N, C-alpha and C positions, 0 to 999 in steps of 0.2 A: 503495500500500502504507498508506503513514503518515500519506498525505487519511486514512482509512478509521478511525487507531482515538482512543481515548479522545480527545474535547477538550481537554483541557486536558494532551496530549503529543504531539501532534500537529505543531504550530509547530512547537517545538525537536528530535523529528523531523526534520520537513523538513529545519531550517536545520544541523543536524548531518549531515546526508546532502549536504546542498546543500556542507558547505564539504570533501566529501571530493572534486569534482568542479566546483568555482567554477574552479579554474585555466585548464582544459581549455575553457570557455565564459567567457570573461570579459564579454564582450558582451552576454549578459542578466543578469536577476534571478535569483535564487531562485524568484521564484512562477513566472517561463519559464518555468523548467527543470523543475520538477513540475510544472509545466504539457505540458511535451511529452512526461513519459515517459508522461502518463497517453494518449498517441494509439496506438493501434494501426495506424494509415497507412503506418508504416515499415517495420513486420513485412510487412506486407501488397507491398509495395513489396521490399520482399527475396525474399519466396517469387517472386516473377514473376522479380526479376532472377535465381535459382538456376533457371530451366527455360532459360538461353538455356547451351545448350554451351560456350561462349572464354568467359561472366564472368570477367572479370581481378577483383585486389585492388583497382588503379584506380577499376575502376566503382564496385566494392563501398566502398568508401571516399566516394567523389560522391553514391552516392546516403545515404549517411548523414548525410555532411554537408549536404546540401538538406535532408532531412525531420528527421535529429536535430538540433540543435532548431529549426528554422522553418517545416519544413512542421507538421508534428504538434505544434507549440506554438501555431501558426494554429492550427487545427483544435479544440485545448480553452477555450486562451482565448476565442475567441468563445462556443464553448458555454460559458461560463464569461459572460462577457459579458451574456449574455442572459437568464440561469437567478438572475441576482442576488439580485432582489427574491422567488425562491425558495428562495435558500437563507439570503438572512435568516432568511427564514421559519420556515424546516427546522432552522435552528443549523449548518449545515455549512459548509466553510470555499469560500470564491471567492478563485482566485486572483487575479482581476480588482480584487477589495476589495483591496487593497496597493495600487493605484498612489493616488498624492496626488491627484489632480485629473482630472478630465473631459480636461483638455487634456495630464495625462501620459498616461493610459490610452489616446486615441487617437495619439499623439507613439509610444508602447513596439509597440505593437499593429501600425503603419504603420511601425515599425523591422521588426518581424518580415518582412514584407509585400517590404516591399525585398528583404530578403537571400533569403526563399525562392523570387522570382523569381531572382533573382542566383544563385545556387546552384544553380535548376534550370535555369539556361541551360547550365551542363555537364556536363548528363544525355543523353545520347540520349534522343531525340523527347522535346526541351524545351516541347513544344507541348502533349504532355498535362498533361504536369507545370502548365507554366500553368496549364491548366483545371480540374485539382485546386484549387489556389489561386483562382484567378477564381469557382470553384461554390462553396468553403467561404464565403468571402463572400457571395455571393446571397448561398447556403442561408440561410443565419445570421442577416446584415441583414434577412430578408426576413420574420423571423418574427414572426408576430404580434405574441408577449409584447417587442417593440422597440417598440412604439410606444402600450407600457401602462406606458410607463418612461421618466420626461425626459428622464436622465442619458442614460442606452443611445439613448435615439433621435437624441438630440445628440451623440452619438459617433457612433454610424449614419450617420449625413446626412456626416457627418466622412470617414471611410471609407470614402464611397459617391462624394465628390467629384472630378470630373475623372474614374472611373472609364473604366477599359479596356470596349471595345465587348465583346466577353468575357465580363464581371460583366452590364457593363446585362440581355444576354441572359439570364441565367442568371437575375439575379432579375426582371428582367417572368416569366419561367416562372413563378419558382418562384411572385411575388404566385397567379399566375392560375391557376396550380394549385391552390394553399392554398383560392383563391376558389372554385373549380369544384368542390373537392369532396367 
């Protein structure tokens, strides 16, 4: 919501909003928090969980902790990562542009990935959630926009380095599907 207000107001509004929630999420930055709020993946997961007649508060809490801010944040950070040139051209706010440099971008996104994996291991059917995490990485990092942006391409290579088999499977298939479509 605050991302889409007048350009001269949006960053201050996002920072004010962050101050209201900062204590609950000391391990992430304001841009990562804001990114996580833009994803619908957590809502979809809670809809799925709500179909379980034995759903309890502990399960809901574990889902919330895995999806917000980590899985949701990963979703939107990756989207912003590949859209950097478009956002600069369009004057749009991009949460990845707040990282100081390439190394910090890789470090922070890799941190979000590690936390998403760790938290998802506490959920029922952790393999399903791992598939979402690896699928997000593969889908976004295989996008043709990546190869057209030198720095994004370098970040992608770093994030794909030592990828688990599942991520590589999704990556190769995403590239293949895009080429044959």
